[in-house]
N, C-alpha and C positions, 0 to 999 in steps of 0.2 A: 112829561111821560110819554115813551115811544106808544105810537098807535099800533094796536096788533091787526096783523093782515088777517083778513077773515077768507078763507079759500072756499070756493063752492065748485061743483061738479060742471066742467066746460060743457059735457055733451047734453046735461040737462038744459044749460044756458041756451045753448046754440039751436036745441030741439025745438024751441018755440017758433023759430022762424026757419029752420032747416031740420025737418024731420028725419029720424033715422030711415036709411034705404033710398031717400030721395035723391037722384043723381041731379046736381047742379053743375052749369060750368064754371070752371075756374081757369084764370092765367097764372101760371107760376114761373119762378125762377127755381132750377132744380140741380143740387150739388151732383158731382159725380159720386160713384161710390167711395172713392178715396177721400174725397172731401168730406162727404157725410161721416164716415168713420172718424175723421180727425175732429169733427165737431160733437159727435155723440159718446165714443167710446170711454174717454176719461171720465165721463159723468154717468155711466150706466148704472152702476152699483148705486150711487147716492139717489137717482131717481126710481129704483126698482124697490118701492116700499108701498104699502097700503094707501090708496086714494089716488096713487099717480100711476099713469099708463105711460111706460116709456114709449117714444117714437122710434121704432127700428130704422136702421141706416137707409134702407130703400124706400122709406116712406118720408124722409125729411123732405121740406118744402118752404120756399119763400113766397109767400102768396101777394101777387100783384092786385088781383081783383077775384073776389067771389061774387058772380051773377047769380044773386039769390032767386029762385023761381025759374030760372031758365036752363031747361034741358037740351041736349043734343038735338032732339026731334024738333023743336022749335025754332030752330036756327040754321039758316044758309051757312054751314060751316066752312064752306070752299070760299064763299064770298067774303065772309069775316076773315078769314086767314090771310087771303090775298090782300084785304084793306091794311092788315097789321104787317104784312110782309113789305108793303111799300113803305109804311113808316120805318120798319125795323132797318132796311138798308140805308137810312140816314144815321143809324147810330152806331158809334164805335163800341166794341166790346170793353168791359171794365172789370174791375175786381172789386169785390165786397169783402171788408174784413169785419169778422164777427168776433164779438167778446165772450167772456165766459158767461155761464148762465145766470140769470136772476130770478127770483121768484115772485110769480104774480097771483091773482087772486083764481086764475083758471088754468094757468100753465107755468111751467119752468122755461124760460125762452132765452133766446141769444139774440141781441140786437146787432146791428151793422152799420157800416158807414161806407162811403158817402152816401146820404140821403138824396140829393138832388137827381142824379141820372135814374135812381130807383122811382122817384116821384114822377119823372117824365115819362117813363114806361107805364107806370101805372093810370096816368092822365089818356095816354094815346090808347091802350087796350079797353078803357072805360068809353073813350068816345068812338072807338070801332065798335063795341057791343052796342051802345045807344044808336048808332046808324044803322045797325042790322034792323032795327024794328021791333024787336021781341021786347016784350015788357019785361023788366027784371028790377030788383032792387040792387044797387051797387053797394058792396062792402068791400071798400078799396083798404089796402093797408097803408097807414100814415107814415110808416117808416119800415125799413127792412128788418125783419125778424123770423126766425124759426123756433118751433117750440121742440124742445128735446124730450119733454113728457107733458101729458096733459092730465088735469085732475079729473077723477072719475068717481065710480062709487066710493063713498067712504071719505069723501074730500074735506068734510067738515071736520074730520079728525087729525087732517094733516098739520104738523108743528112747522109752520113756515120757518120759524127762527130756527129750529133744528135743521131743516134743509139748508138754510143759508149757511150754517156753521159748517156742514158738511161739504158744501161746495167750496167754501173758503179753505177748506183742509186739502183740497185735491192739488196736487202737485203736478205742474205741467204747464205748457205754454198759454199764455193769456189770450189768445187770440188764434183764429185761423181763417183761411181765407176761401172765396168760391169765385172761379172765374165766371163773368157772365157774358156768353156769346150766343144765346139763343133764348127764346121764349117758348114755353110749352103750355099748349091748350089741352085740357083734360076734363073728363066728366068725373066728378068727385062725389062720394057719398061716404057715410059713417053708419056704424052699426051700435052705437050708443059706448064704444070702448075704444074703437079703432077708426082711423081714416085711410080710405084706400081710393084708388082712382083708375081709370081706364085711359091710356095716351091717345090722344085724337090728332094733335099736330105738333111739329116743332117748327118756329121761325127763326131762321139765323139772323145775328145783326151783320152789319157790314163788314166783309172781309174776314169773316168768323173763323178762327182757326185755334188752335192750343198755343197758349202763351210761349214765348221763347225761353 
């Protein structure tokens, strides 16, 4: 017998450790506008239903680290960015390839590969945050992924099987890519339905530039 996927409100779950309105530092990989649209537009209608909150292209993000409890005012961001920049200059830009979305208990997400360069970046920014001396809880992404929609109020009524069937009916490319040539430090918050942030710094990888 197939196990029924139970969906719950993402914002209620994260609100236990990341309350609405609190600004925490995050390190992200961010797609360009064109990349984000390629990742979201084909599925926009499917995820626009009660209990799901679509992520607009401009707020698509691939998290390396959520420094839970650490805000901008508590950290020497200049020193932090300098530390990450020294490491970044040893890393060659690479491309992440993302598959079509899958339905999880708190989001409809796309996962990507290769995982190794992503994991190495996650380790580096986590070590830099730890070295900054500010207390925080590290919430690292274990694999590259982005959410095209979060579960929200009414999530318990989402029919996960119906969403999966609708996603399977979407005709189009099976994957899209994101060129990774920089890291983004942001101060991020949510209001119980949407995630937004303020950009703080961009750190370029070695010889970063547009792919040929």
